[in-house]
FIMARLO-549115 format. One record per residue (C-alpha): x, y, z. Coordinates in pm, whole numbers, plus 50000, padded with zeros to 5 digits. Example, Ala and Ser with C-alpha at 12.3 -4.5 7.8 and 13.67 -1.06 7.14 Angstrom:
% FIMARLO-549115
512304955050780
513674989450714
This chain:
% FIMARLO-549115
295880867817436
292700891417437
290030875517250
286440886617259
283650869917072
283420897016828
287020892416689
286790852916726
283740855116497
285610880216250
288670856516259
286720825916187
284460841415882
287650856815752
289170833915450
291860819615665
293060782715731
290660769215962
292630748216124
294510775816301
291500770016565
293500740316640
296580764016767
294110791016941
293120762817170
296620752617249
297520785217329
294940788417555
297590767517756
295680775518093
292150763917976
292110729017986
291960696118192
295300683618302
296460654118371
300130641318501
300470596318544
303790583018681
303770544818657
307130536018839
308530498218765
310030475919005
313410481818767
313460516418846
312280526418510
309120552618498
306470563318262
305160598218253
301980609318057
300900642918014
297230647417925
295920678817782
292050680517719
290860706817559
287470695017459
285370713317710
286880748917543
286590735417219
282610727917266
282180764317418
284070778617136
281700760316873
278790781616995
280850808816862
281340796816498
278980801616235
277460773516003
280020781415722
283080774115920
281570744116043
281350730415711
284380735015569
287060703815509
289350718015726
286950719316055
285840685715929
289530671815949
290210642016198
293180630116367
294410602516602
298020597716543
301040592216749
304460598816667
308260602716818
309690634316869
313250629716757
311890616316433
309800645416390
312780671416442
314670683616099
318400670416107
319700702016131
318270701316493
319270665116585
322390676416483
322510703716734
321360683117021
323490671217309
323600634017361
321200636717653
319040657817444
318610634117180
318100606717442
315530623817584
313450629117242
314210594617149
312230584417459
309260612017422
306150606117190
303810631617122
299850617317080
297340638816932
293600632516917
291310656116709
287700657616607
286220690616639
282750681516542
282570661716822
284310687817041
287470663217113
290700677617100
293560660717322
297260663017323
299460634817528
303260640217586
304780605617678
308390595817795
310110564617959
312590572918167
315160543618223
315810553818611
315360578418867
318450599518715
316670601618399
313200608218482
314680636218724
316690649018382
313540648218181
311280665918431
314050692618481
314220698618142
310780691117977
309700728317903
312990728717676
311230703217442
310330713517099
306630712017012
306790732316732
307790707116436
305610674516591
302980696116662
303060703816259
303480667616170
300910653816382
298490678916235
299380690915874
299050723016010
301000755315987
301880776016255
300000809516263
302310837116350
303020847216729
301250813716874
304040797617067
303230755417127
305980758917425
302990770117639
302050736617648
304570727817888
305850756318007
304710753118320
306900726418424
309460753418468
307830762318833
308900728319008
312130716619184
312430681819202
314220657219401
313820620019281
315560590119403
315240553319398
312840555419724
311730596919682
309770614719471
309470654419570
308020681519419
308090715319562
306680746419387
309040779719334
306350804219410
308550832619201
308220813618900
305090803318945
303970840918953
305730846118684
304060818818485
300610836318596
301440874118486
302300851018121
299070832818114
296680860618287
294320868717977
293960828617928
292840822418278
290230857018263
288850845317925
288420808018084
286530824218354
284500842718142
283730815717972
282840793118202
285520770318100
286950751618450
290850743718453
290980710718690
294400691918746
294970660518828
298180639018926
298520600918982
301500583919071
301710544519099
304300526619279
305800492719283
305680491819620
303450509319912
304430543319990
305270551920337
305070587620369
303240613320182
303220653120292
300260667920096
297060663020291
295000667419983
296700638119843
294960603519841
296530573519914
294720541219778
294390510519996
297160492319875
299210523019948
300570523219597
298740549319447
298830586719519
296310609219369
296090648019403
293120664919238
292480703019282
291950731419018
294220761318909
291620785919115
292620772919406
296370766619310
296830804319252
295520811219561
297570785919745
300480775019536
301590747819806
298770727519727
301070715119449
304010704319671
304100667619693
307260646819915
306710611019874
308770581720062
308240546819913
């Protein structure tokens, strides 16, 4: 996607459904704050939350919009909602799902918080894994979860032609995982990561041109103290129950191994 300032202003001033702005921001999937949170419970379950904060991108794009757009009812739309992935899918899609896919969708929720006038745009994906095997299955198949229907249902907007909301989580495909009751290993596949970069190169370039940073934060909370952490950039809390990794996509592009993490607990 190649957007120039002139093109953006032209699009916004045309008589188009202005909620498309929401999807334009989502399509710039490399241009916002990304946070991953894992909360491991004593019973072996784990709650996983992916948070995508596009507020900084909204703030920048606000400067490109004419007042005529900002004053429209569509632009004034405010959303703060949450819904279940499975319930948001049509019956025809549910019937085609395997039992494992259905269970994953039922245990996953989507949250959207949107207030464009206040430069707020946040999307969250929440999943409760019952055990290590369930968590491994979810992480392996996360990129296959369809965001199309849930996003439409959450925002009451139509998907613009050519937009694929799957870009939000497609990046998960470049990791391989080994997860047991006492291990959480994640290794980046450099070939898949480079393929991902090729697809999102224009978005990264635009983010840099607009001075939008792309930070990344990973937080893992464990029920017991961790014994070993492989990544020297990772910070272990004083009680050794929390591991935090903070970086940004610019550094990861230079050295993908920054995302590798092996934790024994």
